[in-house]
N, C-alpha and C positions, 0 to 999 in steps of 0.2 A: 602529336598523339597526347600532348599534355592538355590540349583543349578538348579532346575527346574525351579522355578520362573525366575532367572537371564537368563535361556535360551530362555524363552518366551519373556522376555523383549528385547534380543538381536535379536530374530527373527522379532518381531515387528519393531524395528529399521531398521534391513535389509529391512523388507518389505516397510516401508516408503522411505527408500533409493532408493530401485528399482523403486518404483511409481513415485517419484519425479524426477529421472533420466530419466525414459521413457517419462514423459510429457515434460522434458527440451528438450531431444533430438526431439520429435515430433515438438515443437515449433520451433526449428533451423532450421527443414527442411522445415517447412511453410515459413520461411524468405527467403529460396532461391526462391520461386516462387513468392512472393510478389514484387510489384513494388516499387520504392524508397520512395516514399510518404508514402505507407502503412507500410512499414518496419519502418520509422521513428515515425508514430503513434504508432506502436507496441512497440518500444522502450520507448515512453514516458509512455503508458499503463502498460509497466513493473514497470516503476519507481513507478508509482501510485500505482500498486498492493502491492508492499513494505510496503507503507504507510497505506493503507487499512488494511493490515496484523496486523500492529500494534495497528491500531484503534479498530479491532475486538478482538483483546487481552484486550484492555482497557475496551471497552463498553461490548461486548459480555461475556467476562469470569470474568472479576472484577466487572461489574456492575457500573461502573463510567462513568460519563457524561463527555465529551471533545468536546468542540468547538474551541480549539486553535490547531489544528493539523498543520493548514497552518503556524503557528507560530514557531513549532517545525522544519518543512520543511525548513523555512527560516533561522533559526538558522544554520542548517547543509549546506545549500545552501551556505550561506556568509563565513561560515568556510572553506568549499571547495573553493570557488570563491577567496577569500583572499588569501588562500594559493597557489592555482594555478596561480593567477595572478603575484605573485612575485617569485614562484619556479616552473616554467613551465616544468623543467625537473624532477621534483618527480615524483616516481611511483605511478599510479593511485590507487594502493592498499592503499598506505599510506594515499592519500587525502581521500579516502572513509572511512577509519578508524576513521581519524581524524573528519571528520564530523559526523560519528556515535557517537563518544564520546562527542562532542560538544552537539549533540541533546540529548544524555542521561543526561547529566549534566543539561540542560535545563528543562528535565523531572524531575530531582531531585528536583530543586529549586521550580518548580510548585507542585510537589507530595508530599512535606512536609506539606505545608498549608492546602492542599486538604484534608488531613485526618481528618480535623475538619469540612468539608463541605459537604453538599449533595444536590441531586437535583438540581433546579436552580440556587443556591448560587455557587454550584461548575461550573456549566455551565457558569455563569456569570464571574468567576475568570478566566477560561481559554480562556474564548473571549477576556478578557481584555488584557491577556498576547499578544494574537494573534494581537490585535489591537495596541499594544505598538512597535511591531516589526517595523513596516513602518516607523514612525517618527523618531525611533533610527537610521535605515538604512540612512534617508534622511540627519540627523544632523551630523553623524559621516562620513564627506565626504572623510576625508583623507584615511580612510580604505576602505569603502564600495562604494565610488565612488559618493556618492548622488543620485540625481534624474537620472544622466546618468548610474548609475550602473557601473559593471565591466566587461570586455570582455577578453576571454581568449580562447585557444585551446589545449586541453591536450588529447582528444580522436583522437590519430592520428592511420590511418590505416596501419597495418604493411605491408610492401612490399610482402611479400609471399602470403598474403592474396589479395592484390591488382592485382597481377599477374594471378589470377584465372579468372579474368574479361577481356573481350576484346570489341572492337567496340568504338563509339565515347564517350558514356556516361559510360565508365569503371569506372571511378573515382567516379562519382556520385553514381553509382550502389554499388560499393565495400563499400564506406563509411557509405551508409545507412544500407546495410546488416551487416556491422561490428559493427555499434553502436546497432543494434536490437540484435544481437547475444550477445554481452557483456551485455546488459541489461537484456536479458533473462537468462543468465547464473548466474548473480547476483542476480535475482529474485528466480531463483531455489534454490540457496544455502540459501537465507533467507527463503523460504518456508520450505525446509526441516529443518532449525532450529525452526522455529517457530511449525512445525508439531511434533517435539519431546518435545518442551516447553509445547504445549498444554497438553500431555499426561505425564507429568514429575510431580514429587511431588509439585513443585512450582504452576503448572495449576492445581491439585487437591485442594490445598489449596485456590487458587484463586477462584474457583467456590464454594468452602464451604463458604467462606466470602461474596461472591455474593449472596448465597442462605439463609445462615443464620450466620449471624455475631456472634450473641449471642453462637450457638453450636461451632463455629470456636474458639472462645475465649476459651471456655471450655475444647477445645482438644488441647490447648497450642499453637495456632497459634497467632502469633503478628501482629494485625490488621492493625496498623500504618505502619509497614514495608512492609506488603504484598500490601497495597494499594499504598505506595509510588513505590514498585517494579513494579506495573503495569504502572505507569507513566513513569519510567526510560525506561523500555522495549519498551512502545509505542513510547517515543520521540526518542529514538535510532533508530527505524525503520523509523520513518519521518525524522529524519535529514539524514539518508542514501538514503532514496528516494527522499528527496530535493536536496541532493548534486548530485546524478545521474541525477535528471531531469535537474539541472542547467549544469552539463558538457554536457548533451547530446545537449543543445542548445546553449552552449559556451558563455553564458551571465546571469547575475542575476542582476534585479533592484527592487527596492521596490515595484513595481506594479506587479511582477512575484507572490507573494504569497499574493493576497488579502484575505479579512474576507469572500468573497463568496465562495474561494475554501474549507474553512472548511464545509461550509454547502454541498458542492458539495462532497467532500470526504464522509460525513455522509449519503448522499443520496445514493451515490454509493455502501456504505456498506449495507445500508438497502435493496437495490435492490438485491444485490448479495446473500445476507444471513448474519445477523449478528452473529458473533461468530464463523464463519465456514471458513475453508480453502479454499475451492472451491468458497466460495461466494466472497473472496477477488480477486480471478483471475477472476470471472465474472465480477465484479466491475471494474476491470483494462482493460477487453475487451471492456465493455461498454464505457468506458473513450476513449480508443484509437480510435475507430470508431465512437464516437459522432459526430465529424465535417461531417462525411459522411452522417449521420442522419439528422442533422441541414440543410445541403444543400438540400437533398430530400425533407424535409418538406417544406423548402423554395420555392423550384422550384414548388411542389405539390399544394401549396396554393397561388402561385403567390407573396409572400411577398418579397420585396427588402431587401436584405441581409445588405444593408448600411442603411436601416432605423431603427427607435428605435425598433420596433417590431422584425425585422429580427435579431438585435445585441443581444437581449435577448431571442431570440428563444432556446437557449440550455437551459436555467433556466426554460422556460416555460415546454419544453419537459421532463426534468427531475422532475419537480413538479408534472406533470401529470402522470408519471410512477410512482411516490412515491405513489400518493393517489392510483391508482390502484393497486399497490404492497399490501399497508395497507389493502385495502379493500378484494382483492381475495387470496392473497399469504403473509400474515404477516410474515411468515419465509423466504422470499426471493425467488429467483429463485432455489438457492440450496436446500432450503427447501421443495420445489414442487419435486425436483428430488429424495431427500430422502423418501419423503411420497410414491412416486410411487415406490422406491426399496422396501421399507418395505411392501408394499401391495403385491407385487410380491412374496415376501419371505414368506409372510403369506398364499398366495394361494398355493404356492408349499407344504408347510409343511400340508395344510389340505389336499390337493389331495394326499400325501405320506400316510398321516393317512387313508384316505379311501381306498387306494389300499391295505393297510395291512390288513383293516377290510374285 
């Protein structure tokens, strides 16, 4: 029986790999037909998707509230930025790994005291952590560049990829598509990792702690360690996403990761679907093309984009979408899709039973 269970587990892992590989290839094909601006937006959305994956793990699966993911992103971004600023020839993989480790360490620092806090107290502590990052970055000017930030260029398009493009704007098109392809591949790898983590022993333990911590403790699960692990994983994903976001923009400043970004990430997770893999992808897509939506709404309503109302239009749109989601689709867009899928499966089963009878 053990070999049968192992085989099923391997088949499930293989199925996840094939699914993620197919979606990644599809996204890579899409980047071929997108204009450079849309490719750049898609690359940023892929970085945000990685962060939302970690946030879904923390909030959706462990049941802990966090408003500090912009701080975790900033830690990873500055770790990558400082290293890339002084070591421009370092391989990109090492820079991203360094940012991931830095994010995970910051998650450990926040996660250890979080085991004693719940609800608004935990949210307040994580929010304080995110608020502390900006003044720290402003004061340590020798490392972070202060208000001016850091500038670097590590995402160099390979020559073999550049030769695939022709015309006047060949360099622009190649750079935009290469950045998008790179971000999509990294997001696909992290998506596969999180998909397996969701269905792992740690994932099952996390859900049990979320649903009934007393029963989890009776089953021998270490509650503080499990809750701390949730923060470490979420912060590692946020650090990687923040580093990728920074490397794509070739700069990092204290204003890159404001407190409002934490609220935006939380909103995107709820819109997509809390605790779901597809919800993180949906949230990333919404973020990618939110500038287009904001421009459309501004032009439709006649609002001047440079006015106070126009500058805050994204927050207004996200807030309105969040209210509508809570009213009509509490489980997010992914939850609506799952509901439709289950309804269709139930109907097919009912029809098959009727046909047999």
